[in-house]
MIKOLDO-359303 format. One line per field, with one value per atom (N, C-alpha, C): x, y, z; chain; atom name; residue number from 0; residue in three letters. Coordinates in steps of 0.1 Angstrom, whole numbers, padded with zeros to 4 digits. Example, Ala and Ser with C-alpha at 12.3 -4.5 7.8 and 13.67 -1.06 7.14 Angstrom:
2
c1: [0132 / 0123 / 0132 / 0128 / 0137 / 0129]
c2: [-0057 / -0045 / -0033 / -0022 / -0011 / 0000]
c3: [0078 / 0078 / 0078 / 0071 / 0071 / 0079]
kette: [A / A / A / A / A / A]
atom: [N / CA / C / N / CA / C]
nr: [0 / 0 / 0 / 1 / 1 / 1]
rest: [ala / ala / ala / ser / ser / ser]
This chain:
102
c1: [0008 / 0000 / 0009 / 0006 / 0014 / 0006 / -0006 / -0014 / -0008 / -0004 / 0001 / 0014 / 0024 / 0036 / 0034 / 0025 / 0022 / 0015 / 0006 / -0001 / 0008 / 0017 / 0027 / 0036 / 0040 / 0049 / 0042 / 0030 / 0022 / 0020 / 0017 / 0015 / 0028 / 0040 / 0052 / 0056 / 0050 / 0052 / 0042 / 0034 / 0024 / 0031 / 0028 / 0033 / 0022 / 0024 / 0014 / 0016 / 0006 / 0007 / -0003 / -0014 / -0025 / -0025 / -0032 / -0033 / -0039 / -0034 / -0039 / -0049 / -0061 / -0072 / -0076 / -0085 / -0089 / -0095 / -0103 / -0108 / -0097 / -0087 / -0076 / -0068 / -0065 / -0058 / -0066 / -0079 / -0087 / -0085 / -0081 / -0079 / -0064 / -0055 / -0041 / -0035 / -0039 / -0032 / -0033 / -0045 / -0045 / -0035 / -0034 / -0025 / -0010 / -0007 / 0006 / 0010 / 0000 / 0003 / 0006 / -0001 / 0002 / 0016 / 0019 / 0032 / 0043 / 0042 / 0052 / 0054 / 0043 / 0044 / 0048 / 0051 / 0055 / 0070 / 0073 / 0087 / 0097 / 0093 / 0101 / 0107 / 0120 / 0126 / 0123 / 0122 / 0118 / 0105 / 0095 / 0082 / 0081 / 0089 / 0089 / 0095 / 0106 / 0113 / 0103 / 0097 / 0087 / 0076 / 0071 / 0061 / 0065 / 0077 / 0082 / 0084 / 0088 / 0089 / 0075 / 0065 / 0052 / 0047 / 0050 / 0046 / 0052 / 0065 / 0072 / 0065 / 0061 / 0055 / 0041 / 0034 / 0020 / 0020 / 0030 / 0031 / 0033 / 0041 / 0044 / 0031 / 0021 / 0009 / -0003 / -0001 / -0012 / -0011 / -0021 / -0020 / -0027 / -0036 / -0043 / -0037 / -0031 / -0024 / -0034 / -0046 / -0056 / -0058 / -0059 / -0061 / -0048 / -0036 / -0024 / -0023 / -0026 / -0026 / -0036 / -0048 / -0059 / -0055 / -0049 / -0047 / -0032 / -0022 / -0009 / -0002 / -0008 / -0002 / -0002 / -0011 / -0011 / 0000 / 0007 / 0018 / 0032 / 0032 / 0045 / 0050 / 0042 / 0046 / 0053 / 0047 / 0053 / 0067 / 0068 / 0081 / 0091 / 0087 / 0097 / 0101 / 0092 / 0095 / 0105 / 0104 / 0114 / 0128 / 0128 / 0140 / 0147 / 0140 / 0146 / 0151 / 0145 / 0149 / 0158 / 0162 / 0171 / 0184 / 0190 / 0203 / 0215 / 0213 / 0224 / 0219 / 0228 / 0224 / 0220 / 0226 / 0223 / 0209 / 0204 / 0190 / 0180 / 0184 / 0175 / 0173 / 0181 / 0181 / 0168 / 0162 / 0149 / 0138 / 0139 / 0129 / 0131 / 0143 / 0145 / 0139 / 0141 / 0136 / 0120 / 0114 / 0099 / 0094 / 0101 / 0098 / 0098 / 0108 / 0109 / 0098 / 0095 / 0084 / 0071 / 0068 / 0055 / 0055 / 0066 / 0066 / 0063 / 0068 / 0065 / 0051 / 0045 / 0031 / 0022 / 0026 / 0017 / 0020]
c2: [-0012 / 0000 / 0012 / 0021 / 0034 / 0046 / 0044 / 0055 / 0061 / 0053 / 0059 / 0066 / 0060 / 0068 / 0081 / 0080 / 0092 / 0103 / 0099 / 0108 / 0114 / 0106 / 0111 / 0121 / 0118 / 0127 / 0140 / 0140 / 0152 / 0160 / 0153 / 0159 / 0165 / 0159 / 0165 / 0178 / 0181 / 0193 / 0204 / 0201 / 0210 / 0218 / 0231 / 0239 / 0241 / 0236 / 0237 / 0250 / 0259 / 0272 / 0275 / 0268 / 0270 / 0259 / 0262 / 0252 / 0240 / 0228 / 0215 / 0211 / 0208 / 0205 / 0190 / 0186 / 0172 / 0167 / 0175 / 0170 / 0167 / 0176 / 0174 / 0162 / 0160 / 0148 / 0135 / 0136 / 0124 / 0119 / 0128 / 0125 / 0121 / 0129 / 0127 / 0115 / 0112 / 0101 / 0087 / 0083 / 0070 / 0070 / 0080 / 0081 / 0081 / 0088 / 0088 / 0075 / 0068 / 0055 / 0045 / 0046 / 0038 / 0041 / 0054 / 0059 / 0053 / 0052 / 0046 / 0032 / 0025 / 0011 / 0007 / 0017 / 0014 / 0008 / 0001 / -0005 / 0006 / 0015 / 0025 / 0034 / 0035 / 0044 / 0059 / 0062 / 0075 / 0079 / 0070 / 0073 / 0074 / 0065 / 0066 / 0079 / 0083 / 0096 / 0108 / 0108 / 0119 / 0119 / 0108 / 0107 / 0113 / 0110 / 0116 / 0131 / 0136 / 0151 / 0157 / 0151 / 0156 / 0156 / 0145 / 0143 / 0154 / 0157 / 0168 / 0181 / 0184 / 0197 / 0198 / 0187 / 0187 / 0188 / 0181 / 0181 / 0196 / 0203 / 0217 / 0226 / 0222 / 0230 / 0225 / 0215 / 0210 / 0217 / 0226 / 0234 / 0227 / 0218 / 0212 / 0199 / 0198 / 0185 / 0173 / 0175 / 0164 / 0159 / 0168 / 0163 / 0156 / 0161 / 0155 / 0140 / 0139 / 0125 / 0116 / 0121 / 0113 / 0107 / 0116 / 0112 / 0107 / 0114 / 0111 / 0099 / 0095 / 0084 / 0071 / 0069 / 0057 / 0056 / 0068 / 0068 / 0065 / 0065 / 0063 / 0049 / 0039 / 0025 / 0024 / 0030 / 0029 / 0036 / 0047 / 0054 / 0046 / 0040 / 0032 / 0019 / 0014 / 0002 / 0005 / 0016 / 0020 / 0022 / 0028 / 0031 / 0018 / 0008 / -0005 / -0013 / -0011 / -0019 / -0012 / 0000 / 0008 / 0002 / 0001 / -0005 / 0004 / 0017 / 0026 / 0036 / 0039 / 0048 / 0062 / 0067 / 0081 / 0081 / 0070 / 0069 / 0072 / 0069 / 0070 / 0084 / 0093 / 0106 / 0113 / 0115 / 0121 / 0113 / 0100 / 0092 / 0093 / 0095 / 0097 / 0110 / 0120 / 0133 / 0133 / 0127 / 0127 / 0118 / 0107 / 0098 / 0106 / 0114 / 0121 / 0132 / 0138 / 0148 / 0141 / 0130 / 0123 / 0118 / 0113 / 0108 / 0119 / 0131 / 0142 / 0146 / 0146 / 0149 / 0139 / 0126 / 0116 / 0114]
c3: [0000 / 0000 / 0000 / -0009 / -0009 / -0004 / 0000 / 0005 / 0018 / 0027 / 0040 / 0037 / 0031 / 0028 / 0020 / 0010 / 0002 / 0011 / 0019 / 0028 / 0038 / 0044 / 0054 / 0046 / 0034 / 0027 / 0024 / 0020 / 0018 / 0031 / 0042 / 0055 / 0060 / 0057 / 0061 / 0055 / 0043 / 0037 / 0041 / 0051 / 0057 / 0068 / 0069 / 0080 / 0090 / 0102 / 0112 / 0120 / 0120 / 0127 / 0137 / 0137 / 0146 / 0157 / 0168 / 0179 / 0173 / 0177 / 0173 / 0184 / 0181 / 0191 / 0189 / 0198 / 0198 / 0185 / 0178 / 0165 / 0155 / 0155 / 0145 / 0149 / 0162 / 0167 / 0164 / 0164 / 0162 / 0147 / 0139 / 0125 / 0123 / 0129 / 0127 / 0134 / 0146 / 0154 / 0147 / 0142 / 0135 / 0123 / 0116 / 0104 / 0109 / 0120 / 0125 / 0131 / 0137 / 0142 / 0130 / 0120 / 0108 / 0102 / 0102 / 0097 / 0105 / 0118 / 0127 / 0124 / 0120 / 0117 / 0103 / 0095 / 0081 / 0082 / 0072 / 0071 / 0066 / 0058 / 0053 / 0064 / 0065 / 0075 / 0072 / 0059 / 0055 / 0060 / 0059 / 0063 / 0078 / 0085 / 0100 / 0104 / 0098 / 0101 / 0099 / 0088 / 0085 / 0095 / 0099 / 0109 / 0122 / 0126 / 0139 / 0137 / 0126 / 0124 / 0125 / 0119 / 0120 / 0134 / 0141 / 0155 / 0163 / 0161 / 0169 / 0167 / 0154 / 0151 / 0157 / 0157 / 0162 / 0177 / 0184 / 0199 / 0204 / 0196 / 0200 / 0200 / 0193 / 0191 / 0199 / 0206 / 0215 / 0228 / 0231 / 0243 / 0256 / 0254 / 0265 / 0268 / 0280 / 0284 / 0284 / 0288 / 0288 / 0274 / 0264 / 0250 / 0246 / 0249 / 0245 / 0251 / 0264 / 0270 / 0263 / 0261 / 0255 / 0241 / 0233 / 0219 / 0216 / 0222 / 0219 / 0226 / 0237 / 0245 / 0237 / 0227 / 0219 / 0210 / 0207 / 0198 / 0204 / 0218 / 0225 / 0222 / 0222 / 0220 / 0206 / 0196 / 0183 / 0182 / 0188 / 0189 / 0196 / 0207 / 0215 / 0207 / 0200 / 0192 / 0182 / 0175 / 0165 / 0172 / 0184 / 0191 / 0194 / 0198 / 0202 / 0191 / 0179 / 0167 / 0158 / 0160 / 0151 / 0151 / 0139 / 0137 / 0142 / 0140 / 0143 / 0154 / 0164 / 0175 / 0170 / 0159 / 0155 / 0148 / 0144 / 0139 / 0150 / 0162 / 0174 / 0179 / 0176 / 0182 / 0181 / 0169 / 0168 / 0176 / 0176 / 0183 / 0198 / 0203 / 0217 / 0221 / 0213 / 0217 / 0218 / 0208 / 0208 / 0219 / 0222 / 0233 / 0246 / 0248 / 0260 / 0261 / 0251 / 0250 / 0254 / 0247 / 0250 / 0264 / 0269 / 0283 / 0293 / 0291 / 0299 / 0299 / 0287 / 0285 / 0292 / 0291 / 0297 / 0311]
kette: [A / A / A / A / A / A / A / A / A / A / A / A / A / A / A / A / A / A / A / A / A / A / A / A / A / A / A / A / A / A / A / A / A / A / A / A / A / A / A / A / A / A / A / A / A / A / A / A / A / A / A / A / A / A / A / A / A / A / A / A / A / A / A / A / A / A / A / A / A / A / A / A / A / A / A / A / A / A / A / A / A / A / A / A / A / A / A / A / A / A / A / A / A / A / A / A / A / A / A / A / A / A / A / A / A / A / A / A / A / A / A / A / A / A / A / A / A / A / A / A / A / A / A / A / A / A / A / A / A / A / A / A / A / A / A / A / A / A / A / A / A / A / A / A / A / A / A / A / A / A / A / A / A / A / A / A / A / A / A / A / A / A / A / A / A / A / A / A / A / A / A / A / A / A / A / A / A / A / A / A / A / A / A / A / A / A / A / A / A / A / A / A / A / A / A / A / A / A / A / A / A / A / A / A / A / A / A / A / A / A / A / A / A / A / A / A / A / A / A / A / A / A / A / A / A / A / A / A / A / A / A / A / A / A / A / A / A / A / A / A / A / A / A / A / A / A / A / A / A / A / A / A / A / A / A / A / A / A / A / A / A / A / A / A / A / A / A / A / A / A / A / A / A / A / A / A / A / A / A / A / A / A / A / A / A / A / A / A / A / A / A / A / A / A / A / A / A / A / A / A / A / A / A / A / A / A]
atom: [N / CA / C / N / CA / C / N / CA / C / N / CA / C / N / CA / C / N / CA / C / N / CA / C / N / CA / C / N / CA / C / N / CA / C / N / CA / C / N / CA / C / N / CA / C / N / CA / C / N / CA / C / N / CA / C / N / CA / C / N / CA / C / N / CA / C / N / CA / C / N / CA / C / N / CA / C / N / CA / C / N / CA / C / N / CA / C / N / CA / C / N / CA / C / N / CA / C / N / CA / C / N / CA / C / N / CA / C / N / CA / C / N / CA / C / N / CA / C / N / CA / C / N / CA / C / N / CA / C / N / CA / C / N / CA / C / N / CA / C / N / CA / C / N / CA / C / N / CA / C / N / CA / C / N / CA / C / N / CA / C / N / CA / C / N / CA / C / N / CA / C / N / CA / C / N / CA / C / N / CA / C / N / CA / C / N / CA / C / N / CA / C / N / CA / C / N / CA / C / N / CA / C / N / CA / C / N / CA / C / N / CA / C / N / CA / C / N / CA / C / N / CA / C / N / CA / C / N / CA / C / N / CA / C / N / CA / C / N / CA / C / N / CA / C / N / CA / C / N / CA / C / N / CA / C / N / CA / C / N / CA / C / N / CA / C / N / CA / C / N / CA / C / N / CA / C / N / CA / C / N / CA / C / N / CA / C / N / CA / C / N / CA / C / N / CA / C / N / CA / C / N / CA / C / N / CA / C / N / CA / C / N / CA / C / N / CA / C / N / CA / C / N / CA / C / N / CA / C / N / CA / C / N / CA / C / N / CA / C / N / CA / C / N / CA / C / N / CA / C / N / CA / C / N / CA / C]
nr: [0 / 0 / 0 / 1 / 1 / 1 / 2 / 2 / 2 / 3 / 3 / 3 / 4 / 4 / 4 / 5 / 5 / 5 / 6 / 6 / 6 / 7 / 7 / 7 / 8 / 8 / 8 / 9 / 9 / 9 / 10 / 10 / 10 / 11 / 11 / 11 / 12 / 12 / 12 / 13 / 13 / 13 / 14 / 14 / 14 / 15 / 15 / 15 / 16 / 16 / 16 / 17 / 17 / 17 / 18 / 18 / 18 / 19 / 19 / 19 / 20 / 20 / 20 / 21 / 21 / 21 / 22 / 22 / 22 / 23 / 23 / 23 / 24 / 24 / 24 / 25 / 25 / 25 / 26 / 26 / 26 / 27 / 27 / 27 / 28 / 28 / 28 / 29 / 29 / 29 / 30 / 30 / 30 / 31 / 31 / 31 / 32 / 32 / 32 / 33 / 33 / 33 / 34 / 34 / 34 / 35 / 35 / 35 / 36 / 36 / 36 / 37 / 37 / 37 / 38 / 38 / 38 / 39 / 39 / 39 / 40 / 40 / 40 / 41 / 41 / 41 / 42 / 42 / 42 / 43 / 43 / 43 / 44 / 44 / 44 / 45 / 45 / 45 / 46 / 46 / 46 / 47 / 47 / 47 / 48 / 48 / 48 / 49 / 49 / 49 / 50 / 50 / 50 / 51 / 51 / 51 / 52 / 52 / 52 / 53 / 53 / 53 / 54 / 54 / 54 / 55 / 55 / 55 / 56 / 56 / 56 / 57 / 57 / 57 / 58 / 58 / 58 / 59 / 59 / 59 / 60 / 60 / 60 / 61 / 61 / 61 / 62 / 62 / 62 / 63 / 63 / 63 / 64 / 64 / 64 / 65 / 65 / 65 / 66 / 66 / 66 / 67 / 67 / 67 / 68 / 68 / 68 / 69 / 69 / 69 / 70 / 70 / 70 / 71 / 71 / 71 / 72 / 72 / 72 / 73 / 73 / 73 / 74 / 74 / 74 / 75 / 75 / 75 / 76 / 76 / 76 / 77 / 77 / 77 / 78 / 78 / 78 / 79 / 79 / 79 / 80 / 80 / 80 / 81 / 81 / 81 / 82 / 82 / 82 / 83 / 83 / 83 / 84 / 84 / 84 / 85 / 85 / 85 / 86 / 86 / 86 / 87 / 87 / 87 / 88 / 88 / 88 / 89 / 89 / 89 / 90 / 90 / 90 / 91 / 91 / 91 / 92 / 92 / 92 / 93 / 93 / 93 / 94 / 94 / 94 / 95 / 95 / 95 / 96 / 96 / 96 / 97 / 97 / 97 / 98 / 98 / 98 / 99 / 99 / 99 / 100 / 100 / 100 / 101 / 101 / 101]
rest: [met / met / met / thr / thr / thr / gln / gln / gln / val / val / val / pro / pro / pro / asn / asn / asn / thr / thr / thr / ile / ile / ile / lys / lys / lys / ala / ala / ala / leu / leu / leu / ser / ser / ser / asn / asn / asn / thr / thr / thr / thr / thr / thr / phe / phe / phe / val / val / val / ala / ala / ala / glu / glu / glu / val / val / val / thr / thr / thr / ala / ala / ala / pro / pro / pro / ser / ser / ser / leu / leu / leu / ala / ala / ala / ile / ile / ile / leu / leu / leu / val / val / val / pro / pro / pro / leu / leu / leu / leu / leu / leu / gly / gly / gly / arg / arg / arg / gly / gly / gly / leu / leu / leu / asn / asn / asn / glu / glu / glu / arg / arg / arg / ser / ser / ser / leu / leu / leu / glu / glu / glu / thr / thr / thr / gln / gln / gln / arg / arg / arg / arg / arg / arg / thr / thr / thr / val / val / val / val / val / val / ile / ile / ile / leu / leu / leu / glu / glu / glu / asn / asn / asn / val / val / val / val / val / val / lys / lys / lys / leu / leu / leu / val / val / val / arg / arg / arg / asp / asp / asp / pro / pro / pro / ala / ala / ala / val / val / val / ala / ala / ala / val / val / val / lys / lys / lys / tyr / tyr / tyr / leu / leu / leu / ser / ser / ser / ser / ser / ser / leu / leu / leu / leu / leu / leu / glu / glu / glu / gly / gly / gly / val / val / val / glu / glu / glu / lys / lys / lys / ile / ile / ile / met / met / met / thr / thr / thr / thr / thr / thr / ala / ala / ala / ser / ser / ser / phe / phe / phe / pro / pro / pro / glu / glu / glu / val / val / val / cys / cys / cys / ile / ile / ile / pro / pro / pro / tyr / tyr / tyr / ile / ile / ile / his / his / his / ile / ile / ile / ser / ser / ser / gln / gln / gln / val / val / val / leu / leu / leu / thr / thr / thr / val / val / val / leu / leu / leu / ile / ile / ile]
């Protein structure tokens, strides 16, 4: 299936400037979860970049916990299976951010 990688690629070219609220996260989180589960390292990396940008714009901690906590497992899975330590750096950062929020 190429729909998820293509959608993640298109979404990674989006500039997020407004507050991200619960309805937006309800749409984004399932897609980001699928992006984290893709085999392509490029898609996984793009997904983490999108996730970092989205996390910065979620103002309500309760909303962040409700929606973003489900993505922590996918991020941690990638960190534990990465071949090279330098590949883990962006994943470590977003994992720390999600852990603080949750």
